[in-house]
Kinemage of the C-alpha trace (Angstrom):
@kinemage 1
@onewidth
@group {chain A} dominant
@subgroup {mainchain}
@vectorlist {calphas} color= white
{ca unk a 1} P -16.635 -9.978 -6.486
{ca unk a 2} L -14.924 -7.510 -8.862
{ca unk a 3} L -11.141 -8.434 -9.053
{ca unk a 4} L -8.600 -6.195 -10.238
{ca unk a 5} L -5.550 -8.688 -10.372
{ca unk a 6} L -4.619 -12.035 -9.582
{ca unk a 7} L -0.645 -13.642 -7.990
{ca unk a 8} L 0.145 -17.102 -7.505
{ca unk a 9} L -1.139 -16.534 -3.605
{ca unk a 10} L -3.005 -13.500 -4.061
{ca unk a 11} L -6.520 -11.983 -5.137
{ca unk a 12} L -6.605 -8.176 -5.195
{ca unk a 13} L -10.483 -6.962 -5.405
{ca unk a 14} L -12.016 -4.217 -5.102
{ca unk a 15} L -13.909 -2.926 -1.295
{ca unk a 16} L -17.420 -3.134 -0.227
{ca unk a 17} L -19.062 -2.025 2.478
{ca unk a 18} L -19.291 -5.531 3.649
{ca unk a 19} L -15.509 -5.344 4.047
{ca unk a 20} L -16.134 -2.953 7.388
{ca unk a 21} L -15.484 -5.531 9.946
{ca unk a 22} L -12.168 -6.634 8.345
{ca unk a 23} L -10.916 -3.288 8.283
{ca unk a 24} L -12.001 -2.859 11.713
{ca unk a 25} L -10.048 -6.088 12.820
{ca unk a 26} L -7.154 -4.760 10.331
{ca unk a 27} L -6.733 -1.498 12.131
{ca unk a 28} L -7.326 -2.506 15.719
{ca unk a 29} L -4.116 -4.130 15.559
{ca unk a 30} L -1.401 -2.206 17.643
{ca unk a 31} L 0.925 -3.351 15.825
{ca unk a 32} L -0.641 -2.974 12.277
{ca unk a 33} L -0.738 0.744 13.146
{ca unk a 34} L 2.450 1.290 15.380
{ca unk a 35} L 4.146 3.161 12.286
{ca unk a 36} L 1.183 4.429 11.006
{ca unk a 37} L -0.404 6.133 13.919
{ca unk a 38} L 2.255 4.667 16.878
{ca unk a 39} L -0.365 1.986 17.697
{ca unk a 40} L -3.852 3.735 18.245
{ca unk a 41} L -7.078 1.561 16.833
{ca unk a 42} L -9.542 3.094 14.673
{ca unk a 43} L -12.720 3.188 15.737
{ca unk a 44} L -15.406 1.111 13.579
{ca unk a 45} L -17.007 4.459 13.076
{ca unk a 46} L -13.851 6.050 12.179
{ca unk a 47} L -13.972 3.052 9.555
{ca unk a 48} L -17.441 3.303 8.364
{ca unk a 49} L -17.447 6.939 7.836
{ca unk a 50} L -13.945 7.902 6.928
{ca unk a 51} L -12.102 4.785 5.567
{ca unk a 52} L -14.523 2.909 3.491
{ca unk a 53} L -16.341 5.821 1.752
{ca unk a 54} L -12.185 6.996 0.953
{ca unk a 55} L -11.508 3.340 -0.598
{ca unk a 56} L -15.028 3.220 -2.537
{ca unk a 57} L -14.621 6.477 -3.833
{ca unk a 58} L -11.614 5.966 -5.864
{ca unk a 59} L -13.603 3.521 -8.124
{ca unk a 60} L -15.447 6.320 -9.038
{ca unk a 61} L -12.781 8.471 -9.808
{ca unk a 62} L -10.234 6.100 -11.636
{ca unk a 63} L -10.636 3.191 -13.222
{ca unk a 64} L -7.711 1.105 -11.915
{ca unk a 65} L -5.981 2.983 -9.500
{ca unk a 66} L -7.315 3.046 -5.568
{ca unk a 67} L -7.227 0.810 -2.712
{ca unk a 68} L -7.201 -3.240 -3.483
{ca unk a 69} L -8.614 -5.821 -0.473
{ca unk a 70} L -6.309 -8.705 -0.623
{ca unk a 71} L -7.236 -12.013 0.021
{ca unk a 72} L -5.420 -15.265 0.061
{ca unk a 73} L -6.097 -16.966 -2.953
{ca unk a 74} L -6.460 -20.908 -1.307
{ca unk a 75} L -8.573 -19.655 1.113
{ca unk a 76} L -10.339 -16.632 0.835
{ca unk a 77} L -9.056 -15.341 3.977
{ca unk a 78} L -9.030 -11.231 4.339
{ca unk a 79} L -5.367 -10.259 4.493
{ca unk a 80} L -5.228 -6.787 4.315
{ca unk a 81} L -4.994 -3.785 1.504
{ca unk a 82} L -2.580 -2.617 -1.135
{ca unk a 83} L -3.081 0.838 -2.761
{ca unk a 84} L -1.982 2.000 -6.136
{ca unk a 85} L -3.265 5.497 -6.383
{ca unk a 86} L -2.445 9.081 -7.380
{ca unk a 87} L 0.562 10.700 -5.642
{ca unk a 88} L -1.713 13.246 -3.263
{ca unk a 89} L 0.484 15.702 -3.687
{ca unk a 90} L -0.040 18.255 -6.909
{ca unk a 91} L 3.220 19.187 -7.467
{ca unk a 92} L 4.056 15.584 -8.294
{ca unk a 93} L 1.366 14.930 -11.174
{ca unk a 94} L 1.604 11.643 -12.840
{ca unk a 95} L 3.613 9.736 -9.959
{ca unk a 96} L 1.440 6.810 -8.735
{ca unk a 97} L 1.792 5.740 -4.617
{ca unk a 98} L 2.332 2.333 -3.959
{ca unk a 99} L 1.097 1.491 -0.347
{ca unk a 100} L -0.069 -1.736 1.520
{ca unk a 101} L -1.283 -3.103 5.567
{ca unk a 102} L -1.297 -6.327 6.161
{ca unk a 103} L -2.535 -8.433 9.012
{ca unk a 104} L 0.348 -9.826 11.413
{ca unk a 105} L -0.539 -13.278 10.452
{ca unk a 106} L 0.369 -12.373 6.837
{ca unk a 107} L 3.845 -10.468 7.976
{ca unk a 108} L 7.224 -12.385 6.518
{ca unk a 109} L 5.472 -14.256 3.875
{ca unk a 110} L 6.082 -12.658 0.965
{ca unk a 111} L 2.335 -11.104 -0.166
{ca unk a 112} L 3.682 -7.329 0.681
{ca unk a 113} L 6.683 -8.152 -2.095
{ca unk a 114} L 4.232 -10.360 -4.130
{ca unk a 115} L 1.459 -7.638 -4.406
{ca unk a 116} L 3.762 -4.621 -4.743
{ca unk a 117} L 5.565 -6.719 -7.322
{ca unk a 118} L 2.292 -7.236 -8.896
{ca unk a 119} L 0.713 -3.703 -9.111
{ca unk a 120} L 4.282 -2.133 -10.368
{ca unk a 121} L 3.995 -4.436 -13.283
{ca unk a 122} L 0.545 -3.824 -14.123
{ca unk a 123} L 1.046 -0.218 -13.950
{ca unk a 124} L 4.208 -0.108 -16.242
{ca unk a 125} L 2.754 -2.727 -18.814
{ca unk a 126} L -0.886 -1.553 -18.700
{ca unk a 127} L -1.993 1.807 -16.843
{ca unk a 128} L 0.990 3.859 -18.468
{ca unk a 129} L 2.489 4.385 -15.257
{ca unk a 130} L 5.697 6.515 -15.857
{ca unk a 131} L 7.081 6.414 -11.631
{ca unk a 132} L 6.405 4.850 -8.756
{ca unk a 133} L 6.647 6.399 -5.107
{ca unk a 134} L 6.336 4.816 -1.491
{ca unk a 135} L 6.823 6.313 1.648
{ca unk a 136} L 7.781 4.763 4.948
{ca unk a 137} L 9.140 5.603 8.176
{ca unk a 138} L 12.948 5.198 8.246
{ca unk a 139} L 12.796 3.301 11.453
{ca unk a 140} L 10.034 0.400 9.751
{ca unk a 141} L 12.721 -2.098 8.191
{ca unk a 142} L 10.439 -4.313 7.195
{ca unk a 143} L 8.092 -2.338 4.982
{ca unk a 144} L 11.783 -0.698 3.364
{ca unk a 145} L 12.716 -4.792 2.529
{ca unk a 146} L 9.428 -5.034 0.985
{ca unk a 147} L 9.986 -2.017 -1.093
{ca unk a 148} L 13.893 -3.136 -2.264
{ca unk a 149} L 12.488 -6.329 -2.993
{ca unk a 150} L 9.691 -4.901 -5.179
{ca unk a 151} L 12.226 -2.979 -7.083
{ca unk a 152} L 12.296 0.545 -5.782
{ca unk a 153} L 15.381 2.415 -4.587
{ca unk a 154} L 15.838 4.806 -1.765
{ca unk a 155} L 15.503 8.442 -2.867
{ca unk a 156} L 15.472 10.951 0.127
{ca unk a 157} L 15.235 10.779 3.737
{ca unk a 158} L 12.811 13.409 5.327
{ca unk a 159} L 10.639 14.940 8.114
{ca unk a 160} L 7.100 15.534 7.749
{ca unk a 161} L 5.220 17.903 10.065
{ca unk a 162} L 2.784 16.530 12.206
{ca unk a 163} L 4.282 13.205 13.052
{ca unk a 164} L 6.751 13.370 16.210
{ca unk a 165} L 4.451 12.023 18.404
{ca unk a 166} L 5.022 8.311 17.102
{ca unk a 167} L 8.028 6.636 18.437
{ca unk a 168} L 10.808 6.267 15.650
{ca unk a 169} L 9.747 9.407 14.235
{ca unk a 170} L 12.679 11.468 14.799
{ca unk a 171} L 14.271 9.704 12.389
{ca unk a 172} L 12.454 10.821 9.738
{ca unk a 173} L 10.278 9.087 6.707
{ca unk a 174} L 11.881 7.474 3.529
{ca unk a 175} L 10.623 7.778 -0.577
{ca unk a 176} L 11.537 5.066 -2.322
{ca unk a 177} L 10.950 5.227 -6.047
{ca unk a 178} L 10.853 3.292 -9.553
{ca unk a 179} L 10.612 4.891 -12.726
{ca unk a 180} L 9.472 3.222 -16.103
{ca unk a 181} L 12.948 2.782 -17.636
{ca unk a 182} L 14.849 2.053 -14.401
{ca unk a 183} L 12.345 -1.016 -14.548
{ca unk a 184} L 12.139 -1.865 -18.270
{ca unk a 185} L 15.773 -2.189 -18.128
{ca unk a 186} L 15.762 -4.291 -14.908
{ca unk a 187} L 13.535 -6.973 -16.645
{ca unk a 188} L 15.726 -6.844 -20.324
{ca unk a 189} L 19.206 -7.161 -18.356
């Protein structure tokens, strides 16, 4: 197992092809997928041919950026994943995007905040990150709370194209961010 990061309760490690069943289960839960696909599950074929290769491809391109399987340290149980990767918009070169997806059984236990904070700290202390960004649907109040607890602040609300089929999309998406300078100020003060 290639461990990337450990917290008090989590191990974040590289994905392998052996994680297919866990990803099928995670992406098969309509509540987990509610704000991503409107609740439509991902098929096993989609996980095998698109999702896992995408996750694994990051390890070839970046040493310390990508998608990380999250396991509960005490039990080794798969909880979901976090990503900490280059922002996909070329106009925003240098920004790192934070994201996560956890099983429903892991919701409300602080795992998302714990993993997010650890990735942010590692990014600013070890990886030379200058700015971390994250996006979620405006109506996804639980995810917004996680981002705020992780230290990010609301930057803007926007309306991306192609999201109008998901319930709540009429309210748009929100972007949160945290700069290195702001992170350092908070750590010192």
